[in-house]
N, C-alpha and C positions, 0 to 999 in steps of 0.2 A: 305581111309575112306571118306565117303560121308558125307558132312555137309548140313544140312538144313537152309536155310536162313529164319528165322522167320518172318522178315519183308515182304518178298516176300509172304509167305503164308498168312500172315494177309492182305496184299493188295488184294489177290485174293478173300478171303472170304468177304472182304468189297466190292469188285466189284460185286459178286454174290448178296449180301444184297441189294445193290442199284439197280441191275437189277430186281430182282424178289421179293424184300421185300415190304412190305405193312406197313402203319402206324398203330400202336397200341398205346393206350393212357394208361398211368400209373396214377392212382389216389392215392395220398398220403394225408392222413388226417393230418391236421395241427391244431394247437392250437395258436390263436392270442389274445392278451390282449383286453379286453373290452374298446372300446373308451370312454364309459361314466365314467367308474371307474377311468381310467387314467386321464381324464380331470377334475374329481371332487376332485382329491387328496386323495382318500379314499384307495389307494394302500399300502398295508403293505409289505414292501421290505424284512422284517426279515422272514416272513412266505411265501412269494411269493403268496399272496392272497389278497383279497379285505375286507375292512371294511364296505362296502356299501352292506349290507345283503338284501336290499329291491330294488336293482338296476333292472329298467324295462328291461334292455337289456340282461343281463346275469344271472339274479336270484341269484345273490351272489357268482357265481362261478368264476369270474374274467376272465376266459379264454373262448374264443368262438370257437367251432369247425368249421373248414373250410376244403376245399378240393382243393389241387393243382393238376392240370391235365398237364401232360408232354407228348407230342407226341414223339415217338420213331420209327424209321425205323427198322423192324424185319422181319426175315424170319419165316413164319408161316407154321405149319404142323397140320392138323385136323387129329384125329385118331377115331377109332371106340371104343365101349365100351369093347370089348374083347382084345384089344391090350396089350400085355404084353412085357416087355423088360428084357431080361436076363442080370446080372451083376456078377462080381465075388462074390458079397455079397448075391446073390440070385435074385429072380424075383420080380419085382413091377410093379404096375398098372401104365401105362403111363399118363392116364388123357384124358380129352376131346380134348386137343390141347397142342403142345408145340411150343415155339418160340426160336429163336436164337438171341441174343443181343451182342452188342460190350462190351468188358471188361469195358469201361469207364461208362457204364450204371449200373453197378453192385450195387453201393449204392442206386440208385433210386429203382431197383428191390427188394433190401432187405427192403427198406422203404415201398414199396407197399405190401410186404408179411405180414406186420403187421396186426393186428387184423381188422382195419377197411379200409385198403388199398385194391385195386383191379386193375385188367387190362382189358380194354375193347378191344376185338379182334372181328373185323367184326361185331360190335353192340352187342356182347354177353358179359355180365359181368362175369368175371372170377376171381379165386383167384389163387395164387402161391402156389403150394404144395411142389415143390422142386427147388432148384437152384443147377444146376450141371456144374461144370467146364469142358470145352471141349478143345482140342488141345494138341499137342506135338511138340516140346519139351517145349514149354511155353504155358500157357492159352491164347488162342486167341478169345474165344467167350464162352458165357454161354447159357445153354439150361434151359428155364423155364418151368417146367411142370405145366399146368394149368387145373383147374377143374371148372366147371360151378358153379355160385354162389348158385344156388339152391341145390347143391350137398354138401355144406359145413356142415361138421359133427358139432353137437352142444355138447359143452363141459359142 
C-alpha cells in the first residue's frame, strides 16, 4: 500500500504558489467604537450603544465602519464567461476568476465573503461566491470562486 505524505504535497503546493502566485488584497469591513463617544463617557455598556445621539462623528451610531486590507499570496486563474465546471452535484458557473489560497487564510476569506467584504485581484474588485476545499487525503488549499463587483446580484 502506498501512503501519501500530506506535508510533502503541501510543501510542493506552497512552492508553486510562491513561484507563480501574485498578491491579492482581502478587504474586510470592521466596526470600531467612536472615539468621541468613548472619550465623552456616553457609552452604554448594557446595550452596547451610545447615549450621545448628537455625536458629530458617528451620528449616534457609536460604531464607525472601517476597512481592513490584508495582502495574501495566491494562485490566480482568470476564466471566460462561458466556463462551467462539472461536479458530482451538477454543473455550476465558475465566475470571472478563481484563486487558490492556503488553509490558514480560510477565516480571512470567510470574513471577506460577508456582505461588505471584497477581494481585489489585478486591480479588479471582486466578491467571493463560493469557497471550495481542495486536496486529498487532507485539505491543503482552498479555491475561491470570484465574480466582478458589478455582477453582484441585488437581494
